[in-house]
C-alpha positions as CSV (number, residue, x, y, z in Angstrom):
1,M,-13.6,-25.8,6.3
2,Q,-14.6,-21.9,4.8
3,S,-17.7,-21.9,3.3
4,S,-17.8,-21.1,-0.3
5,S,-18.7,-17.6,0.2
6,H,-15.9,-16.8,2.6
7,S,-13.5,-18.7,-0.2
8,R,-14.1,-15.9,-2.9
9,G,-13.9,-13.5,-0.4
10,E,-17.1,-12.2,-0.3
11,D,-17.9,-9.9,3.1
12,P,-21.1,-12.8,5.3
13,G,-22.6,-9.2,6.0
14,I,-22.7,-7.9,2.6
15,E,-25.1,-11.6,1.9
16,D,-26.6,-10.5,4.9
17,I,-27.7,-7.3,3.5
18,K,-28.5,-8.6,-0.3
19,K,-30.6,-11.4,1.6
20,K,-32.5,-8.8,3.7
21,S,-33.1,-6.5,0.0
22,S,-34.3,-9.9,-1.5
23,K,-36.9,-10.4,0.8
24,R,-38.1,-6.4,0.9
25,R,-38.2,-6.9,-2.7
26,N,-40.6,-9.8,-2.3
27,L,-42.2,-8.8,0.4
28,I,-43.3,-5.2,-1.2
29,F,-44.1,-7.2,-4.7
30,S,-46.5,-9.3,-2.3
31,A,-48.3,-6.2,-1.0
32,H,-48.4,-4.9,-4.0
33,G,-50.2,-8.1,-5.3
34,I,-52.5,-8.4,-2.7
35,A,-53.3,-4.4,-2.8
36,F,-54.4,-5.5,-6.6
37,L,-56.2,-8.3,-5.9
38,I,-58.5,-6.6,-3.1
39,G,-59.3,-3.9,-5.7
40,F,-60.0,-5.9,-8.9
41,T,-62.3,-8.0,-6.5
42,V,-64.4,-4.7,-5.4
43,L,-64.9,-4.4,-9.2
44,A,-65.9,-6.9,-10.1
45,V,-68.6,-7.4,-7.0
46,V,-69.5,-4.0,-8.1
47,I,-69.9,-4.7,-11.7
48,Y,-71.8,-7.9,-11.0
49,R,-74.3,-6.2,-8.0
50,I,-75.2,-3.5,-11.2
51,G,-75.3,-5.6,-13.8
52,Y,-72.8,-5.3,-16.7
53,R,-75.3,-5.0,-19.6
54,D,-76.8,-2.1,-18.4
55,L,-73.5,-0.6,-17.2
56,L,-72.2,-0.9,-20.7
57,D,-75.4,0.6,-22.1
58,S,-74.9,3.2,-20.1
59,V,-71.1,3.7,-20.9
60,A,-71.6,3.6,-24.4
61,N,-74.0,7.1,-24.6
62,V,-70.5,9.0,-24.8
63,G,-69.2,7.7,-27.8
64,W,-67.4,10.3,-29.7
65,G,-67.6,12.8,-26.7
66,I,-64.6,10.2,-25.1
67,L,-61.8,12.7,-26.9
68,L,-63.3,15.5,-24.9
69,I,-63.1,13.9,-22.0
70,I,-59.2,12.4,-22.8
71,S,-58.1,16.5,-23.9
72,L,-59.3,17.4,-20.1
73,N,-57.9,15.0,-18.6
74,L,-54.5,15.5,-21.0
75,T,-55.0,19.3,-20.2
76,R,-54.5,18.5,-16.6
77,H,-51.3,16.7,-16.6
78,L,-49.9,19.4,-19.1
79,L,-51.1,21.5,-16.4
80,R,-49.4,19.6,-13.8
81,A,-46.3,19.3,-15.8
82,A,-46.2,23.6,-15.6
83,T,-46.3,23.9,-12.2
84,L,-43.3,21.6,-11.6
85,Y,-41.6,23.3,-14.0
86,L,-42.1,26.1,-12.4
87,A,-40.9,24.6,-8.8
88,V,-37.5,24.6,-10.4
89,A,-35.2,27.3,-9.2
90,P,-35.2,29.9,-12.2
91,E,-31.4,29.9,-13.0
92,L,-31.6,26.2,-12.9
93,R,-34.9,26.2,-15.3
94,T,-32.9,25.6,-18.3
95,F,-34.4,23.0,-19.4
96,K,-36.9,22.0,-21.8
97,Y,-40.3,22.3,-20.7
98,R,-41.2,19.2,-22.5
99,S,-38.3,17.2,-19.7
100,A,-41.0,18.1,-17.4
101,V,-44.2,17.1,-19.2
102,A,-42.0,13.6,-19.8
103,A,-41.6,13.6,-16.0
104,R,-45.3,14.1,-15.1
105,F,-46.5,11.7,-17.4
106,G,-43.7,8.9,-16.6
107,G,-44.3,9.4,-12.7
108,E,-48.0,9.4,-13.4
109,A,-47.7,6.1,-14.8
110,M,-45.6,4.7,-11.8
111,T,-48.2,5.8,-9.8
112,I,-51.3,4.4,-11.4
113,F,-48.9,0.3,-11.5
114,S,-47.8,0.7,-7.8
115,F,-49.3,0.3,-4.3
116,M,-47.0,2.6,-3.1
117,G,-48.7,4.9,-4.8
118,P,-47.4,8.8,-5.1
119,F,-44.1,8.1,-3.6
120,L,-42.8,5.6,-6.0
121,G,-43.9,8.1,-8.6
122,D,-42.5,11.4,-7.6
123,A,-39.4,9.1,-7.2
124,T,-39.5,8.4,-10.9
125,K,-40.3,11.8,-11.9
126,A,-36.6,12.9,-10.2
127,M,-35.5,10.2,-12.1
128,L,-36.4,11.1,-15.4
129,L,-35.0,14.9,-14.3
130,K,-32.0,13.3,-13.0
131,K,-30.3,14.6,-16.4
132,N,-31.3,17.8,-15.8
133,L,-31.6,18.6,-12.3
134,T,-29.6,16.7,-9.3
135,L,-32.0,14.7,-7.0
136,T,-31.6,17.3,-4.4
137,E,-33.4,19.9,-6.7
138,G,-35.5,17.2,-8.6
139,A,-37.0,16.5,-5.5
140,S,-37.3,20.1,-4.1
141,A,-39.5,21.0,-6.9
142,I,-41.2,17.8,-6.9
143,I,-42.2,18.3,-3.0
144,I,-42.8,21.9,-3.9
145,D,-45.3,21.6,-6.5
146,N,-46.9,18.7,-4.1
147,I,-47.4,21.0,-1.4
148,L,-49.4,23.7,-3.5
149,Y,-51.5,21.2,-5.1
150,Y,-52.3,19.0,-2.1
151,V,-53.0,22.5,-0.5
152,T,-56.0,23.2,-3.1
153,V,-56.9,19.7,-3.1
154,I,-57.6,20.8,0.4
155,L,-59.4,23.6,0.4
156,M,-61.8,22.2,-2.6
157,V,-62.7,19.3,-0.1
158,L,-63.9,21.2,2.4
159,S,-65.8,23.6,-0.2
160,G,-67.5,20.5,-1.7
161,I,-68.4,19.4,1.5
162,T,-69.9,22.3,2.7
163,L,-71.8,22.6,-0.2
164,L,-72.7,19.1,-0.1
165,V,-74.1,20.0,3.4
166,L,-75.8,23.3,2.8
167,T,-77.5,21.5,-0.7
168,Y,-78.9,18.0,0.7
169,G,-78.1,18.1,4.3
170,S,-76.6,15.1,5.7
171,T,-78.7,12.2,5.8
172,S,-77.5,10.4,8.5
173,S,-75.6,10.5,11.9
174,T,-72.8,7.8,10.3
175,E,-72.5,10.4,6.9
176,T,-72.4,13.5,9.7
177,R,-69.9,11.9,11.1
178,V,-67.8,10.3,8.1
179,L,-67.7,14.1,7.0
180,T,-66.8,15.4,10.5
181,I,-63.6,13.2,10.2
182,I,-62.9,14.4,7.0
183,V,-63.0,18.0,7.5
184,S,-60.8,17.3,11.0
185,V,-58.5,15.7,9.0
186,A,-58.6,18.5,5.7
187,I,-58.1,21.3,9.0
188,L,-55.4,19.7,10.9
189,I,-53.1,19.3,7.1
190,F,-53.8,22.3,6.0
191,A,-52.8,24.5,9.5
192,S,-49.9,22.0,9.7
193,I,-48.1,22.4,6.2
194,S,-49.7,26.7,6.5
195,L,-47.6,27.0,9.9
196,A,-44.2,24.8,8.2
197,I,-44.6,27.5,5.3
198,I,-45.2,30.8,7.4
199,F,-41.8,29.4,10.1
200,R,-40.0,27.8,7.6
201,V,-39.9,24.6,10.3
202,T,-37.9,21.6,9.1
203,P,-39.8,18.8,10.7
204,L,-38.1,15.7,8.6
205,T,-34.5,17.4,9.7
206,H,-36.4,18.0,13.8
207,L,-37.5,14.6,13.8
208,I,-34.3,12.9,12.8
209,D,-32.7,14.6,15.3
210,F,-34.9,13.8,18.0
211,L,-34.4,10.3,17.1
212,E,-30.6,10.0,16.7
213,K,-30.6,11.7,20.4
214,R,-32.5,8.4,21.5
215,G,-30.7,6.4,19.4
216,L,-33.4,5.3,17.2
217,A,-32.7,7.1,13.8
218,P,-31.8,4.4,11.0
219,G,-28.2,5.0,10.3
220,F,-29.0,5.5,6.4
221,I,-31.2,8.1,7.5
222,V,-28.8,9.6,9.6
223,R,-26.1,9.6,6.4
224,K,-28.5,11.5,4.1
225,R,-29.8,14.4,7.2
226,G,-27.9,17.1,5.4
227,T,-29.7,16.4,1.8
228,I,-32.8,16.1,3.5
229,L,-32.4,19.5,5.2
230,N,-31.5,21.2,1.7
231,V,-34.8,19.8,0.3
232,E,-36.3,21.3,3.3
233,N,-34.7,24.3,3.1
234,N,-35.5,24.7,-0.4
235,V,-39.3,23.6,0.0
236,F,-40.4,25.8,3.0
237,R,-38.2,29.3,1.8
238,F,-40.2,28.7,-1.6
239,Y,-42.9,31.2,-0.4
240,H,-40.8,33.5,1.0
241,D,-38.2,33.6,-1.7
242,R,-40.3,33.3,-4.3
243,P,-44.0,34.5,-3.8
244,R,-44.5,35.3,-7.8
245,D,-43.7,31.9,-8.5
246,F,-45.7,30.6,-5.7
247,F,-49.1,32.0,-6.4
248,T,-48.8,31.5,-9.7
249,I,-48.3,27.9,-9.0
250,F,-51.3,28.3,-6.5
251,G,-53.4,29.2,-9.1
252,I,-52.6,26.9,-11.9
253,S,-53.3,24.3,-9.3
254,L,-56.7,26.0,-9.1
255,S,-57.1,25.7,-12.4
256,V,-56.2,22.0,-12.8
257,H,-59.5,21.2,-10.3
258,A,-62.0,23.6,-12.6
259,I,-60.6,21.1,-15.6
260,S,-61.6,18.2,-13.3
261,V,-64.7,19.6,-12.4
262,T,-65.4,20.5,-15.9
263,E,-64.4,17.1,-17.0
264,V,-67.2,15.4,-14.6
265,F,-69.9,17.8,-15.9
266,V,-69.1,17.1,-19.4
267,A,-69.2,13.5,-18.6
268,L,-72.3,13.0,-16.5
269,K,-73.9,14.8,-20.2
270,F,-72.2,12.9,-22.1
271,L,-74.1,9.4,-20.0
272,G,-77.7,11.1,-20.5
273,H,-78.1,12.6,-17.0
274,D,-79.0,15.8,-15.7
275,A,-75.8,17.7,-14.4
276,T,-75.0,20.7,-12.8
277,V,-71.7,22.7,-11.4
278,S,-72.2,22.2,-8.2
279,N,-73.2,18.5,-7.9
280,A,-69.8,18.5,-10.3
281,F,-67.9,20.2,-7.9
282,I,-69.2,18.2,-4.9
283,I,-68.3,14.8,-7.1
284,E,-65.1,15.6,-8.1
285,S,-64.3,16.9,-4.7
286,L,-65.4,13.8,-2.6
287,T,-63.5,11.7,-5.0
288,K,-60.1,13.5,-4.2
289,V,-60.9,12.1,-1.1
290,I,-61.7,8.2,-2.1
291,N,-58.0,9.0,-4.4
292,A,-55.9,9.4,-1.1
293,A,-57.2,7.6,1.3
294,F,-57.0,4.3,-1.0
295,S,-54.2,5.3,-2.4
296,F,-52.3,1.8,-1.6
297,I,-54.3,0.3,-3.9
298,P,-52.6,0.5,-7.4
299,G,-54.7,3.0,-9.9
300,T,-57.7,3.2,-6.9
301,I,-58.7,-0.2,-9.4
302,G,-62.3,-0.9,-7.7
303,V,-62.9,1.8,-4.7
304,Y,-62.8,4.7,-7.0
305,E,-65.7,3.0,-9.2
306,G,-67.4,1.5,-6.2
307,G,-66.6,5.0,-4.4
308,N,-67.9,7.3,-7.3
309,G,-71.2,4.9,-7.4
310,L,-71.7,5.9,-3.3
311,I,-71.2,9.3,-4.3
312,L,-73.6,9.5,-6.9
313,S,-76.4,7.4,-5.1
314,T,-76.2,10.2,-2.3
315,L,-76.7,13.1,-4.7
316,G,-79.9,11.4,-6.2
317,Y,-78.0,9.8,-9.4
318,T,-77.9,6.0,-9.5
319,T,-75.1,3.4,-8.5
320,T,-74.9,2.5,-12.4
321,V,-74.7,6.2,-13.3
322,G,-71.3,6.6,-10.7
323,V,-69.9,3.4,-11.7
324,A,-70.0,4.4,-15.5
325,L,-69.1,7.8,-14.7
326,A,-65.8,6.5,-13.0
327,L,-65.3,3.9,-16.0
328,V,-65.4,6.5,-18.7
329,R,-62.7,8.8,-16.4
330,R,-60.7,5.6,-16.1
331,G,-60.4,5.3,-19.8
332,A,-59.0,8.8,-19.9
333,I,-56.7,7.9,-17.3
334,L,-55.2,4.9,-18.9
335,F,-55.0,7.0,-22.1
336,A,-52.5,9.2,-20.3
337,T,-50.6,6.4,-18.8
338,S,-50.2,4.7,-22.0
339,I,-48.3,7.8,-22.6
340,G,-46.2,7.4,-19.1
341,L,-45.6,3.7,-19.9
342,T,-44.2,4.8,-23.1
343,I,-42.0,7.8,-21.9
344,L,-40.5,4.7,-19.4
345,I,-40.2,2.3,-22.0
346,W,-38.6,5.2,-24.7
347,R,-35.7,6.6,-21.7
348,T,-35.2,2.9,-20.6
349,A,-34.1,1.6,-24.1
350,A,-32.5,4.8,-24.7
351,R,-30.4,4.0,-21.8
352,G,-29.7,0.9,-22.3
353,T,-28.5,1.5,-25.5
354,R,-26.0,4.1,-24.6
355,L,-24.8,1.2,-21.9
356,I,-23.7,-1.7,-24.6
357,R,-23.1,1.2,-27.6
358,P,-19.2,0.1,-27.9
359,R,-17.1,2.8,-26.9
360,T,-14.5,4.0,-29.8
361,P,-10.8,4.1,-28.6
């Protein structure tokens, strides 16, 4: 007797694929939950050790200054939306800047709530731009924007660590080893990106070809080779084909970091503590290292606050000040995230309305 699935004419291979897909989704969901619980536990422990009353008293000092901090945070997003817009080829830039703004906020909201971090966030940006660009064109623009931004992040991290060592020195062998590892990794990534841009290398396509020759490349990746090659060509020829846009995006990305440093400086002032531009620069540069290292935790919850406490204690502040600074900036982040979620809900509702709208004969 045939099974019910066979009687309906369903291919057992398709059923197996569905089961594997379901297991994969469950695994991703579980990993997401575990990562969030780890981060939330770290945050709870940090607040417990500091004392929530002292922390609340410190945060309360900010008052209406939170509006300025939120404004600075939103300005950063608007500038990153501008770099995304400029990363699109001029002949394809036929849509409004506000579409790039919507993609930026929506993608960042997804980044905050996913343990897959920037990967799912960037995919969301591409989907939000799909009305105006093909996925290949959208992915190319997003990758170009990200590469140039992360190059400036690397430069800022290296500058921040240099300033830290020159100003405060190294207090222990452990700190020296950690800083050495960070610098080494940053230089390696910077050199790899620079060489790929200069020599127009297509690393992913070469890797796919290498694995395919040895029978190790997954079939769905091999089938996407042409699309991946197009994206890589668009990305790594950007510097040679559009140098003006290249340096414009690079300059705007640097200004984004300047605004972040200003945000740290202003927040410390509102918290009632001494602040210098050099300290704000060091804090922001090391915070970027923490965000990158723990991007698998949704919103880097817990490690962001604990990391800020550790950074500021190294600079002579108390751990309470560091955690308070992180919570104040977290408030601005959540405000921007709420905008992104609103955009995602609105786009989803609009799409659903179009699907259920009855067609006129």
